[in-house]
RODO-2510 file (C-alpha; in nm, 4 decimals, decimal comma):
residues 93
     n   res          X          Y          Z
     1     x    -1,0115     0,6063     0,0637
     2     x    -0,9688     0,8245    -0,2417
     3     x    -0,8626     1,1798    -0,1822
     4     x    -0,6952     1,1175     0,1537
     5     x    -0,3783     1,3211     0,2043
     6     x    -0,1185     1,1592     0,4271
     7     x     0,1070     1,3123     0,6911
     8     x     0,4334     1,4649     0,5681
     9     x     0,6225     1,2115     0,7799
    10     x     0,5176     0,9354     0,5352
    11     x     0,7958     0,9411     0,2763
    12     x     0,7286     0,6413     0,0513
    13     x     0,4928     0,3488    -0,0075
    14     x     0,6097     0,0251    -0,1709
    15     x     0,3674    -0,2461    -0,2799
    16     x     0,4870    -0,5970    -0,3710
    17     x     0,2451    -0,8447    -0,5250
    18     x     0,2156    -1,1320    -0,7686
    19     x     0,0546    -1,0644    -1,1055
    20     x    -0,1596    -1,3765    -1,1011
    21     x    -0,1456    -1,5427    -0,7593
    22     x    -0,4801    -1,5870    -0,5821
    23     x    -0,3057    -1,4751    -0,2605
    24     x    -0,2493    -1,1295    -0,4157
    25     x    -0,6021    -1,0811    -0,5500
    26     x    -0,7222    -0,8574    -0,2655
    27     x    -0,4142    -0,6358    -0,2905
    28     x    -0,4493    -0,6089    -0,6702
    29     x    -0,8163    -0,5128    -0,6336
    30     x    -0,7308    -0,2564    -0,3647
    31     x    -0,4611    -0,0973    -0,5844
    32     x    -0,6862    -0,0814    -0,8911
    33     x    -0,9605     0,0857    -0,6868
    34     x    -0,7520     0,3167    -0,4670
    35     x    -0,4331     0,4135    -0,6510
    36     x    -0,5753     0,6976    -0,8645
    37     x    -0,7273     0,8772    -0,5639
    38     x    -0,4203     0,8195    -0,3454
    39     x    -0,1880     0,9595    -0,6105
    40     x    -0,4142     1,2571    -0,6791
    41     x    -0,4274     1,3489    -0,3091
    42     x    -0,0517     1,2870    -0,2592
    43     x     0,1219     1,3842    -0,5851
    44     x     0,4669     1,4149    -0,4282
    45     x     0,4565     1,0819    -0,2443
    46     x     0,6406     0,7998    -0,4229
    47     x     0,4082     0,4989    -0,4517
    48     x     0,6090     0,2134    -0,5983
    49     x     0,4240    -0,0936    -0,7230
    50     x     0,6305    -0,4036    -0,7960
    51     x     0,4882    -0,7177    -0,9509
    52     x     0,6775    -1,0468    -0,9480
    53     x     0,5618    -1,4024    -0,9817
    54     x     0,5233    -1,5857    -0,6521
    55     x     0,6154    -1,2922    -0,4271
    56     x     0,4530    -1,2388    -0,0867
    57     x     0,1823    -0,9685    -0,0963
    58     x     0,2976    -0,6802     0,1221
    59     x     0,2897    -0,3055     0,1698
    60     x     0,5933    -0,1248     0,3077
    61     x     0,5751     0,2304     0,4384
    62     x     0,8872     0,4392     0,4906
    63     x     0,8562     0,7209     0,7424
    64     x     1,0899     1,0054     0,8294
    65     x     1,4208     0,9210     0,9981
    66     x     1,4373     0,6007     0,7913
    67     x     1,1796     0,4075     0,9941
    68     x     1,0034     0,1388     0,7914
    69     x     0,7026    -0,0775     0,8650
    70     x     0,5861    -0,3768     0,6597
    71     x     0,2488    -0,5493     0,6557
    72     x     0,1770    -0,8796     0,4826
    73     x    -0,1611    -0,8982     0,3124
    74     x    -0,1583    -1,2447     0,1520
    75     x    -0,5021    -1,4016     0,1089
    76     x    -0,6945    -1,0944     0,2308
    77     x    -0,9947    -0,9353     0,0619
    78     x    -0,9665    -0,5829    -0,0790
    79     x    -1,1610    -0,4425     0,2183
    80     x    -0,9298    -0,6208     0,4658
    81     x    -0,6275    -0,4858     0,2774
    82     x    -0,7767    -0,1363     0,3022
    83     x    -0,8207    -0,1707     0,6803
    84     x    -0,4609    -0,2846     0,7264
    85     x    -0,3385    -0,0115     0,4903
    86     x    -0,5252     0,2566     0,6858
    87     x    -0,3721     0,1323     1,0110
    88     x    -0,0266     0,1375     0,8520
    89     x    -0,0423     0,4907     0,7146
    90     x    -0,2005     0,6225     1,0348
    91     x     0,1318     0,5448     1,2072
    92     x     0,2732     0,8516     1,0293
    93     x     0,2802     1,1346     1,2787
***
């Protein structure tokens, strides 16, 4: 996953997760592992990470023309989160 540059039509990524909920564990692990490489490969892409107690684990991608797509990743492993994330960002054309 690290070092992958995304299409220019992907304008923003937002990640919402709980700091300590077991349902967010896979997303937290994915972010810890993947964020440095994602940011290095896409320095101009805003990647916003928001932590709040009890929030649903989700990743929201904003594409050009204001189109947004959200995926919920509660109770998934880090590898499952990565698969869903890859499918999400591949929607950028």
